[in-house]
C-alpha positions as CSV (number, residue, x, y, z in Angstrom):
1,M,-3.9,-9.9,10.4
2,T,-3.6,-13.3,12.1
3,R,-0.8,-14.3,9.6
4,Y,1.2,-11.1,10.4
5,L,0.8,-11.6,14.2
6,W,1.9,-15.2,13.7
7,A,5.0,-14.1,11.6
8,T,5.8,-11.5,14.2
9,M,5.6,-14.1,17.0
10,V,8.0,-16.5,15.1
11,A,10.4,-13.8,14.1
12,T,10.5,-12.7,17.8
13,A,11.0,-16.3,18.9
14,V,13.8,-16.9,16.4
15,A,15.7,-13.7,17.4
16,M,15.4,-14.5,21.0
17,S,16.6,-18.1,20.6
18,A,19.2,-16.8,18.3
19,G,21.1,-15.2,21.2
20,A,21.0,-18.5,23.1
21,A,22.2,-20.5,20.1
22,R,25.2,-18.0,19.6
23,A,26.1,-18.4,23.1
24,E,26.0,-22.1,22.8
25,T,27.4,-22.7,19.4
26,G,29.3,-19.4,18.6
27,S,28.4,-17.4,15.6
28,Q,28.2,-20.0,12.8
29,C,28.0,-18.6,9.4
30,A,29.2,-20.1,6.2
31,P,28.3,-20.3,2.4
32,R,24.9,-22.0,2.4
33,A,26.2,-25.1,0.4
34,D,28.8,-25.8,3.0
35,L,26.4,-25.3,5.9
36,V,23.8,-27.6,4.4
37,K,26.5,-30.3,3.6
38,A,27.9,-30.1,7.1
39,L,24.2,-30.4,8.7
40,G,23.7,-33.5,6.5
41,D,27.0,-35.1,7.1
42,K,27.4,-34.4,10.8
43,Y,23.7,-34.4,12.1
44,H,21.9,-36.2,9.2
45,E,19.6,-33.3,8.9
46,S,17.7,-32.3,5.8
47,V,15.5,-29.3,5.0
48,A,12.0,-29.7,6.4
49,G,10.6,-26.3,5.6
50,R,11.6,-22.7,4.4
51,G,10.0,-19.3,4.3
52,L,10.8,-15.7,3.5
53,I,11.8,-13.4,6.3
54,N,11.9,-10.6,3.8
55,P,12.9,-10.4,0.1
56,N,16.6,-10.8,1.0
57,V,16.5,-13.6,3.6
58,V,15.2,-17.0,3.7
59,L,14.6,-19.1,7.0
60,E,15.1,-22.8,6.8
61,I,14.4,-25.6,9.3
62,F,16.6,-28.7,9.0
63,V,15.6,-31.8,10.9
64,S,16.9,-35.3,11.4
65,D,15.0,-38.6,12.0
66,Q,16.6,-38.7,15.5
67,G,14.8,-35.3,16.3
68,S,17.7,-32.8,16.1
69,W,16.9,-29.5,14.4
70,T,18.6,-26.4,13.1
71,V,17.3,-23.2,11.9
72,I,19.4,-21.2,9.4
73,A,19.0,-17.8,7.8
74,S,20.5,-17.3,4.2
75,D,20.8,-14.2,2.4
76,I,20.7,-13.5,-1.3
77,K,24.5,-13.6,-1.5
78,G,24.5,-17.2,-0.3
79,Q,25.8,-16.6,3.1
80,S,23.9,-18.7,5.9
81,C,24.1,-18.4,9.6
82,V,22.8,-20.8,12.3
83,M,20.1,-19.2,14.2
84,S,19.1,-22.0,16.7
85,V,19.6,-25.6,17.3
86,G,17.7,-28.1,19.4
87,E,16.5,-31.6,20.0
88,G,13.2,-33.3,20.2
89,W,11.6,-32.4,16.8
90,D,8.4,-33.9,16.2
91,S,6.3,-33.0,13.2
92,P,5.7,-35.8,10.7
93,T,3.3,-33.6,8.7
94,I,6.2,-31.3,7.6
95,T,8.5,-33.8,6.2
96,A,5.6,-35.7,4.6
97,A,4.4,-32.5,2.9
98,I,7.9,-31.6,1.4
99,P,8.5,-33.8,-1.7
100,G,12.1,-35.1,-1.6
101,A,12.8,-33.9,2.0
């Protein structure tokens, strides 16, 4: 039950921040490979964590050493959309827990 409540809170927060991100950045969708390359090339971000929203959508968080972060959602067809962006990411345990991140 706690896990479901936590997942619901996260999904709600992502949905709420998605509106703000779209207003800031426009609707940014592209093939996942292109989006991941752009995040790495332009912002030096790499994947720090991922999880399933449902069987058809994966949520990923990309972070840089400078603290910028981006949340994307990718569907099973390989299309990804930026859900939210920000600054000030601070979670050394996440990058340390992901081999090769």
